[in-house]
C-alpha positions in Angstrom: -57.6 -63.6 26.3 -56.8 -66.6 28.6 -54.7 -69.4 26.9 -54.2 -71.2 30.6 -55.4 -74.6 30.2 -54.3 -77.7 32.0 -52.1 -80.4 30.0 -55.0 -83.3 31.0 -57.6 -81.3 29.5 -55.8 -79.9 26.4 -54.8 -83.1 25.4 -58.5 -84.4 26.5 -60.1 -81.3 23.5 -57.4 -82.8 21.5 -58.8 -86.1 21.5 -62.1 -85.0 20.8 -61.4 -82.8 17.8 -59.4 -86.1 16.2 -62.8 -87.9 17.5 -64.9 -85.2 15.6 -62.8 -85.6 12.3 -62.8 -89.6 12.0 -66.5 -89.7 13.0 -67.1 -87.9 10.0 -64.7 -89.0 7.7 -65.7 -92.9 8.5 -69.7 -92.0 8.8 -69.5 -93.1 12.3 -72.6 -91.6 13.8 -71.7 -93.6 16.9 -68.3 -91.9 17.4 -70.0 -88.4 16.6 -72.8 -88.7 19.2 -70.9 -89.5 22.5 -68.7 -86.2 21.6 -71.7 -84.2 21.5 -73.2 -82.0 24.4 -77.0 -82.6 25.2 -76.6 -78.5 23.4 -75.2 -77.9 20.5 -74.9 -75.1 18.0 -74.4 -76.1 14.3 -73.4 -73.2 12.0 -73.3 -74.1 8.4 -73.8 -70.2 7.2 -70.7 -69.6 5.6 -71.0 -73.0 4.1 -74.7 -71.7 2.1 -76.5 -73.6 5.0 -78.2 -72.4 8.0 -77.8 -71.8 11.4 -79.0 -74.9 13.6 -79.0 -74.0 17.4 -80.2 -75.9 20.5 -79.6 -78.9 18.5 -79.8 -82.2 20.7 -77.0 -85.1 19.3 -79.4 -86.8 17.4 -80.7 -83.9 15.4 -77.3 -82.9 15.1 -76.0 -86.1 13.8 -79.4 -86.5 11.6 -78.3 -83.4 9.7 -74.7 -84.9 9.1 -76.3 -88.0 7.6 -78.1 -86.2 4.8 -77.5 -87.2 1.5 -76.3 -83.8 0.4 -73.5 -83.4 3.6 -71.8 -86.7 4.9 -74.5 -89.2 4.5 -74.0 -90.6 1.1 -71.6 -93.8 1.1 -70.6 -92.6 -2.5 -68.9 -89.5 -0.8 -65.3 -90.0 1.0 -64.3 -86.9 2.7 -60.7 -86.4 4.9 -61.2 -83.2 7.6 -57.8 -82.4 8.3 -57.2 -80.3 11.5 -53.9 -78.1 11.1 -52.8 -75.8 13.5 -55.3 -74.0 15.7 -55.7 -70.9 18.2 -57.2 -71.7 21.8 -59.0 -69.5 23.9 -60.6 -70.5 27.4 -63.7 -68.9 27.2 -64.6 -69.2 30.9 -63.7 -72.4 33.9 -64.8 -75.5 31.8 -65.4 -73.8 28.4 -62.8 -73.5 25.4 -63.4 -71.6 22.2 -60.1 -73.8 19.7 -60.0 -72.3 16.1 -58.8 -75.2 13.8 -57.4 -74.7 10.8 -58.7 -77.3 8.3 -58.3 -78.8 4.7 -61.6 -81.0 3.8 -61.6 -83.3 0.5 -64.4 -84.5 -0.8 -64.8 -87.0 -3.4 -67.9 -88.6 -5.0 -67.8 -91.7 -6.6 -70.8 -92.2 -9.5 -71.8 -95.9 -6.9 -71.1 -97.3 -4.0 -68.1 -99.2 -5.4 -66.2 -96.6 -5.7 -64.1 -96.9 -9.1 -65.2 -94.4 -11.1 -64.4 -90.7 -9.5 -67.5 -88.4 -10.4 -66.7 -85.1 -9.3 -64.5 -84.0 -6.5 -64.1 -80.4 -4.1 -62.1 -79.3 -1.7 -62.7 -76.4 1.3 -60.2 -75.1 3.2 -60.7 -72.3 6.1 -61.1 -72.6 9.8 -63.8 -74.8 12.1 -64.2 -73.1 15.0 -65.0 -75.8 18.2 -66.1 -74.5 21.4 -65.8 -77.5 24.0 -67.8 -77.5 27.9 -67.0 -79.4 30.5 -69.8 -81.5 31.7 -70.2 -83.7 34.1 -65.8 -84.3 34.1 -66.0 -84.9 30.2 -65.2 -82.4 27.5 -67.8 -82.0 24.8 -68.8 -80.0 21.6 -71.2 -77.4 22.0 -70.7 -75.1 18.4 -69.4 -76.2 16.0 -68.6 -73.0 12.8 -66.9 -73.9 9.7 -65.7 -71.0 7.7 -64.7 -71.0 3.9 -61.5 -69.4 3.0 -61.4 -70.8 -0.4 -62.2 -74.0 -2.4 -60.2 -76.1 -5.4 -62.6 -77.5 -7.5 -66.3 -78.2 -7.8 -66.7 -78.1 -4.2 -70.3 -77.3 -4.1 -70.8 -79.8 -7.0 -69.8 -82.4 -5.1 -72.3 -81.6 -2.2 -75.0 -81.9 -4.4 -75.9 -85.7 -5.3 -76.3 -86.5 -9.0 -80.1 -87.1 -8.5 -80.6 -83.9 -6.5 -79.5 -81.8 -9.4 
């Protein structure tokens, strides 16, 4: 397992990870789109979801915009990244396992005054980053859940979907 990486590449990847978490939390789909490779794998199987392979950035964003994920304006989140484990897979390709705590809180209305439900997930999200035309981009996102607090999966189900 190689971990040799330049400081500039390390900082660029850390910045991409920050942009990833902030784009999710602010529902900033353009910001998210800008850090995705032309082909992305999204593996939600550990979260009772599906494996999506060879997604375009538009397809990836469309999945995240669904109401049962991040698309509901009544759902607020914080994807907080902690420690990370790095592995250079090849020249220009790095896998990083980020510790993550994701707080979820769903409100009754878009005025965000009354909390309807909350649930928080704790685990690891694996990202693979690839340098394409001189820029680091995400090619894989695979979260895994170690444990959760409160009603995580209920929080991810909008009331009208029950």
